[in-house]
N, C-alpha and C positions, 0 to 999 in steps of 0.2 A: 682255755675254753674257746671253741670256735664260735665266731659270730654267726648268727643266723642270716640267711639271705634276706635282703631288703624287700619291702613290699612292691617296689617298682620294677621296671624292666631289668633284665640282665644285659648289660652293655657288652659290646665286643671288646672294648678296651676302656680302662680308666687310667688317666694320667694324673699323677699326684705331684703338684708343684707347678706354679704359674710364672716361673722365670722364662727367659728367652728359649732355653732348650725344651722345657716342658710345653710351652705354647706351640713351638714349631712341631714337636712330635704329635701333639693333638691335632693340629691343622693337617699334617701330612696323612694321618690315619683317617680323619674325617673326609679328606679330599678323595680317598679311595673307596668311600662308601661304607666304612666301618662306623657303626654307632658308637660314639666316643663320649666319655664324661671327663671333663677337666676340673680337677679339684685344686683350689689354691686361693691366694689373696690377689685380686686383680687390681694392683695399683703400680704406678711407675713414678719414681722420684728422682730428680736430678741429683747426681752424686759426684759429678766431676770426672766421670769415667767414660771412655769411648770404647767402641769395638771395631777393630780392623777386620772387616769381613773379607776373607780371602775369596778368590774367584769361585771355588766350588760352593761356598756358602751363599754367594750371590745367586748362583744358578739355582740352588735349592729354594731360596726366597722368591725367585722368579716363578718357579713351579708352584709355589704356594699362593701366588698372586699378590704378594705384598711388597715386592721390590720397587715397583713403579712409584709407589707413594713415598718411598724412602730415598730414592736416588737423588732428588734435588737437595736433600739435607745431608748428603754424604760427599766426601771428597775422594777422588781417585788416588791410589798409591801407585803412581806411574814409575817412580824411581825409589830404590832403597839404597841408602848410603851407610857404610860402617866406618867409623873413625876410631882407631885404637888410641885411647887416652889413658892407658894403664900405667904409663911411665916405665914400662918394661924395657929391658935392653934389646928385646927382639920385636920392637914395634913395627908392624908392616905399614905400608902406605895406605891411605884411605881407599876403600873399594866402593864401586858403584855398580848397581844392577838395574837394568831397564826391562820393564815388562814386554816391550816390543821385541826383545831378543827371543822370547818364547811365544810370540804371536798373540799377545794379549794387549788390550788397551791399558789395563792396570792389573797389578798383582791382586788388588782387592780395593775396598772402599771403607773409609773410616767414618763412623757415625756415632753420635752420642748414644750411650746406652739407654737413656730415658726415651729417646725417639724410637729406637728399635722396639723396646718393650711396649710402648704405647701403640705402635702400629700393629704389632702382633695381637694385642688385646682387642683392638678394633676388629681385626679380621676374625678372631675367635668369636666375638659377639655376633658377627654377621653370618656365621656358618650355621646352616640349617641342620647339620648332622652332628653338631657339637653341643652338648649340654654342659653348662657352667655351674659349678657349685662352689660358693664362696667360703663356707666353713672349712677350717683346716682338718686334716686327717689326724686321728688320735689313736686308732686301733686298726688291726687287720688280722685276717685269717685266710689261709690258702688251702682250699679243699681240692679234691680230685677233679671236680668238674668246673669249679668257679672260685673266685677270690672275692672276699667281702672286705670293704673298707669302712670303718666306723668314723663318722664325722663329729665335730665338736657340738653340733646341734642335736646329737642323738640319732640322726638318720644313718642309713647304711647304703653304700653304693656297691653293687655286685657287678662283676665283669669277668670275662674269660681270660683276659690278660691285664695285668697291672704294670704300669710304667712308673718307676720311681725316678722322679725328677725333683726330689725334695732336698737337694743340696748336700753339702759335705757332711752334715750331721744327720743324714737320712734315717728316719725312724723305720721306714720299710726295710732298708738294708740291715739295720740292727735287728729287727724282728726275725729276719731269716738267718741270723748268725753268719753272715758273710764276712770273712776275715778281711781286715784292712791293714795296710801299713802306712803310717804317716811319718813325716819328718818336717823339720823346720830349718831355716837358714838364719844367720845372725844379721838379718836385713829387714827393712821395711820399704814399701814403695809409696812415694808421694804421688798422687794423681790430681790433676786439675786441668783447666782449659785456659789458654792464653791467647791474647791478641798481640801482634808484633808488627814492626815497621815494614819489613821486607816480605816479598812474595815467597812462599815456600816452593812454588813451582811443582806442586804435586809430588814432592819428595819427602820420604820419611827418613830421618837421620837418627842413627843409633851410635852413641859414644860408649865404647867399652872402657869403663873406669875400674880401678882396683876394688871398688865397693859394689860393682854391679853395673848393668846397662842404664844409661840415661837416654831416653828416647823421645823425640818430637815427631808427632804423626799429624799430617795435614788434615784440616777441616775446611769447609767452604769459606772463602774469603781469606783475609790475612789472619787466620786463626789456626792454632794447632793444639792438640792434646799432649799432655806431658805424663810420662811414666818415669819417675826418677827413683831408681833402686839404689839404696845407700844403707849405711849402718843404721841400726835402730835409733841410736842417740842422735845422729845427724838428722834423720828424718823427723824426729820429734822437735828438734830445734827449728827446722824449716817450717813445719806446720805452725809453730808459734810466731812466725814473723808476720808483720803487717803486709798488705798487698804490695806496696812499693818495694819493700826490702826483699820480698820473695821474688818479685819480677826481676830485680837486679841480680839476685843470686842465680836465677835460671839463665839470664843473659850471659853471665860470666861462665857458667858451666858449659853453655852452648857455644862458647867462643864467639859470641855476637854474630853468628851466621845469619840470624833473622832480625838483627837490630834490637831495639828496645822492646822489652817484654812487659805486658800488662796482664795481671791476673783477671780473668773474666768469668770464672765459674767457681762452684763450691770445691772444696778440697777434700780429698780422701786419703786415708792412711791404711795401707794394706800390709798385714804381716806376711812375710814371705814363707810359704809352706807348701807341702805337697802331700798327696794321698793317692794310693793305688789300692785296688781290690783284688782278692784272690780269684774271683769270677764275676761275670757281669750278669748272671742269671741265677734264678732259683725257680722252684715250681711256680709257674704262672706269673713270674716276676722278671722284668728286665730293668737294669739300671742304666740311666743315661746322665750326661752332664756331670755336675760335681758330686752326684751320688756315686759315680763310677770312677772319677779321677779329678784331682785338684792340681792345678799348675800355678806356679808363681806367674805374675803378669809379664812374661818374657816371650817374645817371638810370636805373639798373636795366636797361641795354640789353644787356649782354654775353651772359649765358646765355639770356635771353629770345629774343635774336636767334638763338642757337645752336639753341634748340628750334624756332624757325620754320624754320631750315634743315632740321632733321630731318623736320619735318612736311611741308614743301614737297617734299623728296626722296621721301618716301613717296607723295605725290600723283603725282609724275612717274612713278615706277616702277609704281604701280597703273594709271595711265592707259596706259602703254606695254604692259603685259600685256593690258589690255582690247582694245587695238588689234592684238594679235598681234605687237608689235614687240619687239626685243631690249631688255631692261631696262637694259643697260649700253651701248646703242648711241647714235648721235648724236641721234636724235629725243628719247629720254628725257632725255639730258643737256642738250640744248638747251632743253628745257622747264624744267628745273631752273635753268639759267643765267638765263633770262629772269625766272623767278619771284623770284630773289634780288637781281638787280642793283640795281634801284631802291630796294628796301627797305633794303638794307645801306648804300648810298651816302647816302641821306637821313639815316639814323640817325647815320652817321659824321660827316657835316657838322654836324648839330645838336649832338651832344655836344662836338665839337671847338670849334665856334663859341662855345658857352656858356662853356667853360673858358677860352678865349683872351680873351673879353671881360672876365672877372673879373681876369685877370692884366694886362690892358692898362694900367690906371691912366691912361686916355685919356678926357678929358671927353666927346667925341662918342660913344664906345663906351658909356660909363656912361649917357649920356642915352638912347640907343637901347634899351639893355637895360632901363632903368627904365620907359621909355615902353611897351615891349612887355609888361612885366609888368602895368602898369596897364591896358592894353587887354585883356589876357586876363582880368583880374579883373572889369572893368566891362562888357564886351560879352558878354552871355550866349551868343548863338549861337557866337561865336568861341571862348569858353571851353569850351563843351561839345564843339565839333568837335575842338579840340586835345586835350582829355581822352580822347576816343574814339580818336583817332589815336595818342596816347601808349600806350594799352593794347594796341591791335591795329590794323594798317593796314586801312583800309576797302576798298582795292583789292588783290586778289591774296592775301588771307589764306588760309593753308592750310585745307583743309576740316575737319580735326579740331579746329581752333581757333575755328571760327565759332560764334556763338550758335545754339543750337537753335531751330527755329521754335516759336512759342508754340502 
C-alpha cells in the first residue's frame, strides 16, 4: 500500500542515512539551492577507525565548506610505500610513490572517522536549506510524481528524489527489489590508533602479507592508524591482547620502522566482505555509499567512492534542473547510473583482485603481482598514470572533485 503524502512541504530531495556519505550528499544538494531533508541518527562515536581522504574527496569537502575545519586534525599522505612481506619466491623490492611526482602536495589526508562525521553534522545543522529529521526511516513508497518516506515517529517525508545512504543493509534498496551480490573473505581487519617513537614523515606504509595487507597511515604528530588484515582467528586473538602486548605485536609486524608502539584509541574488528548492486537507481531513488557498494578496508576506496557517488549525483541533479527536467526522473537518474557504473566496477575488481592474489599462495599469482609492482616502480609514465587514477579517475570525475584550472 502506498504511503500518503505528508502534510508538510514536498522536498526536492530526501537523503536517508546520516553517515559521512549521506551527510555529504545532503550538503551538496542543499548548497545548490535544493530544499533537502536529511533523515538519520546524528551522532558520532570514536571507533578507532580513520579515513584516508584522497585528493578528489578533499576538493569535494572544500567545496562544501567543511575542509578548513578538518585540515588541522588530518595528516597528509605525501608518500606511499609498499613492502612485500608475503614470503613469496617472487618478492619485489620495496616500492615508494611520492605525491609530488603528479604535482600534488599529498595523495590525500588521513583523519579520524569521528572527527569527519562530527564536522559534517555541524555543517548540516548550520545549513539553512537543510531540514534534519532524527527518527529513522521505516517505510517508503515511490509514486509517479513523488516519493514518501515513513519515519519511526509516524510522520512522513515527501520528496521528488530519495537518496539511499542507509548502509549495506539498506531498507530502501530492499524495498525496490534491487538485486545485490555479496561475498566474504576468510579474514578480518583489526583497526586502532597508535602512538610511536619515530616520525612517520607523512608516509603511509603497506606491508603485503600472506594473510592480507597490514597498513600504517599517518595521523598528526607521532601517531598512525592501523588496518591489520589477517585471518579471522588471528584477528580475534589480537583483539584479546592487552595494550602492551598488542603494541608489541604491531611493532614486530611493522618491522620496527616506527619504533615502539603504544595503543592510543579504541579497537575495531571488521569482517572482510564485499557487496555490489545490479543498478544504482530505481524510480525516484538513487543509491550511494554502502547502499551501493561495500569494500573491505583496503586501498582507501570505500568512503572515497561514496563521496564520488554524492558528487556525481549532485552533478546529475544540477544538470537536470538546468535542462528543465525532473530531478528525480529517468533522465537525471540515468545520467547518475552511467556516471557510477564503470568507476565502481573497476575499483571493486582492483581491490578484490589484490586481496585474492595475496591469499592465493599460488606461484603464478605471486609472480604476476610481483612483476606488476616492479613495472609500476620502474616505468615512470605507468607509475604516474596509476597514481593519478588511484587518486581520482581521469574520465567522468565529478565536477566538484576536479583540479581547478591554473
